[in-house]
N, C-alpha and C positions, 0 to 999 in steps of 0.2 A: 815725775810727779812725787812730791816727798810724802814720807810718811806711809802709813799702810792702805791708804784709801787709793781705789784706782780712779782712772779719769771719768769712768762710768758713773762710780758712785759719786764723785766731787761734783760732777755737773748735773745730774739728777735732771729735775725739771727744765733747766734749760736747754735741753736739747729736746725739739718737737717729737712728739710721741711714736708719729710715723717714721720720722728719719732715724731715730733711735732703733726702732724694732729694725728697719733694713740693715743699720750698721751691725746690730746683733746677729742678724743673719749672714752677713758677710763674714763675721768673725768666727762663725759655726763652720762656714764653709771652708775656710782656711785650714781648720782643725780637721775636717772631714777630708779633704784632700790630702792632707800630710799622713793621715793613716790609710790613703788609697781608696777611700770610701766614694769618692767622687771622680768621674772619668775627666782626665785632662783637658779633654776638648770643652766639655761643659763648664770646667772651672776657670779655664782661660776666658770663655765670653763672659762668665760672672764676673771676673776682677776687671776686665776690661771695662765693664760696664759700670763699675765703680771708679774708673779713670787709673787703675794701677797697671803700669807698663812694666814688661822687662826692658832692658836699655843696652846698648852695645858698650863694650868694654875692649878697647884696643890700643889703651894708654900704657901698657906694661910691656915689657922686655920679652921678645919672642925667641924661641929656642927651637932646636929640632927641626930645621927647614920651616920656619914659622908657622908650626900646627900647634904649638903648646904657648900658653902666656902665663906669667906670673904677675898677678895684679894685686896691688894694695890700694884699698878702697878709703875714702875719708875716715870712716868709723875706725881703720886700723886693722880691718880683717883682710887677710892675704889668702889668696886661692890660687890653683894651678889649673891649667887644662880648660875645658869647656864651663861656661860661666852660665848658671841657671838663676832663675829668680829666687830660690831658696837659699842659695851661697852667696849671693850678692846683690847688693840693693839695686832698684830699679828707678821709675820716674811716677809721680803722682801728679796728674792733671786736675786743676780744681776750675769748676766753672764759674764764671763772674759775668751773669748776664748783663747784656749790653755795655759790660766794662764798669758798673757802678760800684765804687768801693767806699767805704767810710774809714776815717781813723782807726777806729776800735778794730774794725777788721784787719787793717793793715798790721797793727800792732800783734794780732794772733798770727798772722801769717809769717811776720818776722820771728816770733818765738816758734813755730813750726820750722821754719827754715835753720833756724839755729840749732834746734834739738834733734830734728830728725833728718836734716838734709846736709848740705854743703854750705849752708849760710847765704845761699843765692836764691832770690825770687826771679823767675824767668817769664816775661810779659809775652805771650806767643801773637800770632798774626790774628787770632780770633779772640782775642781780649780775654784769654783765660790767663791763670797763673800757674806755671809748673814748678814742682820742686824734684829735683835731681838726687840720686843716690839715697832713695828712701827704702828701708827694710820692709817687707811686705807685713812682718810682725806688727810693725807699729801702725800701718795704715788704719786700724779700726779706731784707735785712740785719736790718730791725727783727723779723722772723719768726725770723731764726736766733737771735738774741738772747734772743728770748723762747723758743724751743725749748730753749735750753742751761739754763734753768732750769725746764723743765717746764710750759710753757705752749704752747699751740696757738692759733692764729686760724683753723684749719680749721672750715668749716662753721658760723662765727658768724654767717653772713647766707646767703642764697639759698635754694632750695626744699629745705632740709635739716632736720635736727634740731638746733634752736638749743641753746643753753646750757642745761644740765640744771641746775634750781633746787631748792633746799631750805630748809627751816627754818634761819635762821642760829644758833639754839640747840641744833641737834641734837647730842646727845651730854652735854649739861648741862642740860637743860630739865627742871624740876621735874614736869611734866604729861605728857611723851612716853611712848609704850608701849615704844618702843626707838630707837636711834641710825639714823636713816635715812640718814646720810652716806654708808658703805661702800656702801650701795645705790645711790646717787645716783652715786657714783664708779664703780662696776661698769658701770651702765647707759650711763653717759657714753662710756667707751671701748669697750663692745661696740657701739654704735651709731655711734660715729664712723666716717666712711668705709665703713661696711657696705654691701655689695652691695645689700640690701633698702630702703636708705634714700635711694637714689640717684635715684629716679624718681617723685619727689613733685610735685604739680601747686603746692604751696605749702608754707610752713614747717609744722614740727612741733614743739610745746613740750612738755616734760615737768616735771613738779614733784614734790617728796616733803615730806611733812607727819609729823611725829611723834606728832601727836594731832589729833583731830578738830575741837575746838571752839574752837581759837586760829586765829589767821590763819595762822601758821606758814609752810607753802608756798603757799598760795592755790590748792590745787588744782582748785578749782570751774572755773576759767576756762582750764584746760589741755587740750591734745589728749589726753594722757595723765597722770591724776593719781593718786599712791599715797600712801594714808594708812595708817600702821602699826597693825597689829592683831594680837593673838595668840589663839590656841585651845588649850584643855586637851584631852587624848586619852590616855586611860589613864595619867593622873596626869604626862604632860609636857606642857610647854608648846611649842608650835610657833609660828613667826613667819609672818606674811603680810600682805597688803595689801588694803584697799578698793581695787579697781581700777577707776577711772574712765576714760571717755573721751568725746572730742567737745565739749569745752569751749572757748570762747574769748571774745574781747572784739571789738575792731572796730566797724565801723558796726552790725552785729547781733549783740549777745552773746548767748550761749547756754551754759547751764549743763551742765556734764560729766554724764553719765549713769551710773549703776553698772552696770559690767560683770561684776563678781564680788564678792560681799560677803567672801570670803576667797581671795584668790589665793596659794597657798604660796609661799613665797620663792624655791624652786628653779624656779619657774614664770615668774618674773618676767621674765627676758632672753628665754626663747623666747616668751612671750606678747607683749612689746614687738616682737619681730621678726615675728610673726604678723599683727599690727595694722598694721605698716609694711607688709607686703607686700600687704595687702587694700587699704589706703590708695593704695599706688602704683599698684596696678592698676586698681582702680574710680574713684579719687579723679577729679573733675573737672581736666581740664587746659586747656581751651578758654576757659571763662568764669573769669577770675581772681578774680571776685568771690564764686564760689560754689565755690572750690576748696580751702578748709579742711576737715579732717576731720570738723567740726561738720556741715557740709552733707551729707556723705556718710552720717554715722548718722541724720540726720534723713531723707533720702530713703529709705533701706533699712528704717528702724526698727530699734530696739534689737534685737529677737528675731533678725531676719534678718542684721543686721550680726554679732551674737554668733555665729550658726550659721556663716557664712563664717569668721571667725577661727578658731573652733576647727576647722574642717575644713582651715584652713591650717596651724593647728598641729601636726595628726595628719601632715602631709607633710613636715615639715621634717627635713633632715638633722641629726642629732645634733651638738652641737658642746660640746666640753669646757668652754667658756668659760662656759656656762650656770650651772654651779654651782661651778666651780673658785673663784671668788671667797669662797665661803661658807666657806672652811676658813680663811679670815684676815679675820674681821669687825673686826678690832682695827687694821686699817691704816689707818685716818683718826682714831685715838685720839690725843690731846695729853696731853703731859707737863707740867705747871705747873713754872716756874723758881723759884718762890717759895714758901715753907711757908704753909699757910693762917694765919689769925689773924682778931683781932677789930679793928673800927674803934677807933683809939685815942681817949680823951678828948679835947674842945676845949680850948682853942679852935682851930677850924679855919679855914683860908684863906678871905678875903672871896670869896663867890661859891660856895663850896663846898655849901652847904646847898641852893642851888636847883638846882645840877648834879646833885647825888646824888638828888636828889627825883625827877627825870625821867630820869636817864641811866644810871641803875644798876638793873641786872636781877639778882635773886638765882639762883644756880645750885643744882641739888640737892646739889651737893658742900658739906659743911660748911666754911665760912670762906673761901668764893670768890664772887665776884661777875662779871656781865659788866659791861663799860662802854662804852656807845653814845657814838660820836663823830658829832655832827649836822655833816653837810656842805652847807652852803648850796647848793641846786641840783645836789647830787651832786659838786661840785667841790673839788678840793684842788691845791694848787701842786706842782711837782716839789720844791721846799725843803721844804714840809711834810710830803711823803710821804718823804723822807729822814730827816727828823727823826723822823717817828712810827715809822718802821722801828727807829731807835735805842731809842724809848720802849718798844715792843713787846719788843725783845729783853731790855730790862732787867726789865720786869715780867711778860711773859707768854709768851716764847718765840715759837712758831710759830702760837700760838692768835688768828688774826685771821679775820673774815669780813666780805664786804659783804653789804649787805641790799636787800631789794626796794623799800625806801622811800629809797636811795639813801645810807644811811649805811655807816659802819664799825663793826664790833665788835670789841671785844677781851674774850676770854675767859679764864679761869682767873686772874683779878685777886685776889690776897689782899685780904682787908678790911683787913688792916692797913696795905696800902699806898696806900689810896684818895686821903688828903690829899695824899701824895707825886705820885702819879699826876696829879691834878688839878692841881699845880703845874707839873709837867712839860707837859700838854697845852696849859695855859693860855699857856705861855711861846712855843708855835709857833700860838696862836691856833685851836686846836682844843678848846676847853672851853665851848663855848656850850650853855647850858642848853636843855631844851625839845625833846629829842629825841623822836620820835613824837608831839607834841602838834599842837595847831591851827595853829601858827606853823612847824611843820615840815612844809613844803609840797612834794609831788612832781610834778616837771614833765617832760615830755618836751623835746626841743630845739626843738621849735616853729618859728617863722620864723629862730631864730638860724642854723641850719646845714640843717635838713630841707627838702627840695624841695617836700613837700606842706604844709608848714606854712601854715596860714591866718592864724591871730593869735599873738601872742607869749606864749606859756605861760611860757616863762623869767621874762621880765621882770615878767609879772602875778604869779608866784609870789613873786619878790623882792620887790614891792610890797605886796603881801599880807603877808607876813612881817613886814615893817617896820611896816605900820600896825597890823596886830594886837598886835602888842608893844607899840608906843607908844601905843596907846589904852587898853591895858590888858586886852583881850579874852582874850589868852593867858593871863593870871592869874586868869581867872575859873574857879572850881573846876567848874562846872558844863559849861563850854565847851571846856576847855583838852584834853580828851581826844578831841575831835572830828578827822577826818582830811579833809583838803582835798587835792585831786589835780587837776592841769591837764593837758590835752593840746591841742596846738595845732590838731588836726583830729579828724575823726570816727574815725580809725584806733586811737584808745585807747591810744597808747603811755605816756601818763601814768596809765593805769587808772582814769579817772575814774568808771566805772561802779560801782567798788567803794567810793568815797569817801561819806562822811555828806553832804559837799557837793563837786560835781565839775562841772568846767568844761571844754567842748570848744570849740575855736576855729570860728568860722564868721564870714562875710561879710554884711553887709546895705547895702542903698543907701538912703541918708536925704537928703532935700533934693538928690538928683540927683548925690550924691556917696558913694563906697565908705566904710564906717564898720567898724572892726574890733569884733566881738561876740564873746562866749562864751556858749553855750547853758549854761543852769543845770541841771544833773542832781542830784537829792537822794534820799535815801534808801537808797543802797547799803548793803551791809554788808561790813564788813572781817572782822570775827570769823567763826566757822566756815568757814575756809578760804575767804573771799568768798562767803559763803553766799547772797547775792542780789544782784541787781543794781538801781540807781537808775533813775528816768525822769526824761526830759527835761521841765522844765517850761516853758521860754521862753528867748529870746535876750536877753542883755544888753549894752548897750554897753561895750566892754573898759574904759573909763575910770570906769565905775560898779560894775563888779564889787565893789570893797572896800566901798563903802556898802551893796550887797545883803548881802554876808557879816557885817557888823557888826549889820544890822536882823535878820536870819535868827538868829545865835547870840544876841543880846540877847534876842529872843523866847523862845527855847528855854531860855535861862539863867531868864527870869522865871517861865515858864509850864510847865515839865517837871513831871511827877509823879515821885514817887519810884521810882528805878531805871528811869525812861523813857528809852530809846535815843533817838537821833535819829531813825530810821527811824519808830519807834513814834510819836513825836512828830508826824511829817509826817503819818503816816496818821490821826491824831486830830483834828489841825486842818483837815486837808483839803488836797489840792493845790489847789484853787481859790483858796485863802486865799494860798497863796504866789504863785499866778500873777498875781493882783491886785498882789502886789508888783512882779513883775517888770513888768508892764504900766505902773506908775508909774513905774518907772525907764527905760523906753525913749524916752520924749521928750527929744529934743534941742534945743539951741539951733541955730540957724542958723550956717553955717560962718562967715560975716562976724560973728556974735556973739561966737562961741568956737571958733575953729578947733583947739584942743586935743584934742577930742572926735574929730577927724577924723585923728588919728594914733593909733599904738599906744604902748604903755608901753615906754620905752626907746629910741624912735625918733621924732626930731622931725618926719621928713619926713611928707607926706601920704601917707595909708594907699593902697595899692594891693595887688592880688593879682595882676597882670601877669607879676610875676617868678617865680610858681609853675612848677615843672617837672614832670617824671615823676618819681614816686617808684621808689626802688631796693630797695625792700624784698627782692623776690625776683627781680628781672629777669625775663626771659622764661622760658616753659617750654621747656627744651631737652631733648628726649627722651634717655634714658640712651644709646642706640644711638649717636646723634650725639655725645654726650660722649666715649663709648669711640673713636669712630671719629677724632674729633680728637684726641684722645691719642695713637692709632695715627701720625698723620702727624707729630705733635709728634716721636716717638721717631724714625722716620726721619730727620727733620731732625738730632737729636742723634747719630744714628749716622753721619751724614755729617761732622759736626763732629768727632767723635771720631776718624774715620779721618784727616781732614785734619790731626789735631793729634798723628799718630802713636800712637794708641791702638786697635790693630786688635781686640785682644779686646773691650774695650768695644764698638766698633763692631758687632761681631757679635751681642754680647748685645742690643744695643738694635734691631738689625734683627729677629731673631728675636722679641724681646719685641713690636716693633710688629706682626708678623703674629699672634702670641698674640692681643693686645689687641682686634685687629679681629675675629678669630675668635669670641673670646669675647663680645665686644658683640653680634653678630648671635645666637650661639647661645642666650644667655641668655633670650632671649624665646621659645624653644623649649623650654628645659631650664632652669626657674627655680631649681634647687637646684644649679646648676652650681658646682663649686669652681674654685679656680685652679692646680690641678696640670696642668702642660701635658699631660700624656698623657690626661688626662681631656677637657680642651679639645678636642684633636685628634680624639678619639676621638667625642665628641658633635657637633663640627663635621661629621664625616665622615657621621655617622647622619642628621643632620637637613637638611644642606645639599649634601653631594656625592651620596650615595645616591640622595636625592630628586631631584637634578639642579637645585636651587632656586638653586645658587650659579652654575650653568653659563652664560657668556658667550654671546650669539647667534652670534658668529664664533668665539671661542677655545675653546667647550666648557668642561671642566673643567680645561684647561691651568693657570689661576692657583691653582686649590686644590691641585694638585701641588706647586707652589712650597712651600706652607706644609707639605705631607707630608715633602718632601724635607728642607726645613730643621730639621723636627722631628727627624728622623733623623741629618741630617748636619752640622748647623751648626756644631758644636764642632771640626769638621774643616776648616772654612775657613781657608785660610792664604795669605797673599800680598795684596798690594793688589788684584790683578785679581779674585781670586775672593771678597774681601770685597765688592769693588764690585758685583760680580755679584749678590751676597746682597741687598744694599742696593737694587739696581733690581727684584729678584724682589720684595722686601717692598713696594717702591712700588706694583708692579703689582697685588700681592694685595690691598692696602689701597685702591686704587682700584676693584678688583673688587668689594671689600666695599661700597663706597660704591654701586656701580651696583646690588648685589643690594638694598641697602637702599631705595634708589630704586624698583625695580621692584616690590618687596613692599609698601613704604609702612606703612599702618595696621596690617597684620598682624604689623609688627615693632616696633610702637610708633612709628608714623610721626609727623611733625609735624603737631599739629593747628593749626586756624584760632585764633591767638593774639589774644584781647581786650588792649586796653591794660592796663597794670599800674595796679593801685588800691593798690598797697601804699605804705606810707610807709617811714620806718626802724625801724618796730615791730621790737622786739628778740625 
């Protein structure tokens, strides 16, 4: 930012008030953590809920038995020894609901990548954007600049509802039942920050698909999956969803189960809320490995889970947002900027035929198509992003989506413009053919930046892509349609379970040394919304993975029967046959004979897993009461600052708000439908904590509760520094009493469980 103005001052009203307040709060929390006034456990959950991660650094030279590192970061900062979030940059995840991006948003993302990151925008398997090497002190301004263009990072990670994904073809697909985009948008902002989504033991993922048979939204491995369906009644067509719950990948993949064959559209939001409440109340908190919704559904059984959810639905307080969005289902519609047309007669530019054969998808609207932009490893540079924004403005307007296979999609491309579009994309090195083919490999961050990475999935994917294209496998008509996906560990961020050929990073000891390996997974189903999962066959040394892929694909191409998919082929020849291939490839030369096998792709150093860390996928489980009480303390701090800065009215509001937040945090455990109206909060607090004497201090009785009651009636009359100072002191005592009450009542108020070590990675 040039000049004396801050980004907060410069953007002003461009930032939505509520989002701006949240960012201000986070900035304050950063300062409090620096002063050690917020416990690290609470701050970690706070920053994760803003999408701010620590990341792994193993790209420096190791010394002293590989226990110390000297690292130089893109900013020029050099550090030795253990790397923390305060002395090294981390990763910022940015939510892109259902993948919808505009050129203006892409411009700002490019600016942020250039100014705060390593000039790379990374598209994830959940249609997010990630920036790496971002310093935490820069994140509040980064978030403000995003908020000014309608993007939030809130709940991009942590024990929350993650980015809601949807079919990138929604609205223009030839086989969809109806456009699911407005429903994905509605549920995104309904669940964002909702009271009933703040007490999960782990993450919660939602996906939408417009049709059942195609990959689309990959609903089968989501906590909540929605597939568009319709029913006719009395001659009228009614919209609804096949409503699935309890899917998930990770180390133990589980298919989602059908909850309702036809959930009416008006029940989508309240039913999602009811599922969230049951998950928040009954989901595992202590054992992180069993804390996803899929384990709760399995434990209870579908019949009992459904009974509990329907009972919860019956108790919900009516919310006008449940159906308000249905009055404008065209909110996500797009308007083409170029007239429809026909593909001009040739000759066409060199390379155009190959590109259009793989990267062009017909729309249902005559004269228009979609163009896939293949992003190797999901990356594009800041310069490419800006240039692509200009290309999109000219050819498609705001019609752009990120995809689950880490690519970008331009929609509403006139067929008449295809040759010109190809030339424009080629000029910025974004016209690679082969999108969605065997050489377009999906990979998670792996050992590049993830603390849980075991093997280098990104480097493997890059090498596989080069070798498959260089040896002609990618041109084989029988093999080119296969999908390959790689994960750096068992957490399945690369979605290897639903690939024809999948890999997950593992480590093995060979000849007394560590050797990077990948477990081979075959037979996953990408179609039918990720209809089935593959099975692990055996571990292959990383350096031999390309040869395994070539042998498998060559055999499939030579022996497949008419119309036989890869999963069916695997079942026919038998997994023992593939296992024999794996075993043949497991024999390695000694380190002295060929040390290259003892290092990973893209890293000449000898392989080790000593630099693995604790995953930051969700942080620790922090009970919602503790989060609320921590927020109360922060508001008291802000009240003090406002008073010192000569803003007495602001100080009064913050002190009163701190008391309300503390009271509400306690009372919500007794009154689940509690709203935010101050009168209701005070009334319910009085009923459940004052009248029952649960809040009474052993020495002070109900004195501290009286501070809340008096502030509720009289805080607006506080005038003068002394009176306001007294109000802040009383708020401090009330919040401290709330802490003591919580400590006394413990588990009855959702008290802290015995927390197991975090087993999550940076799974999106």
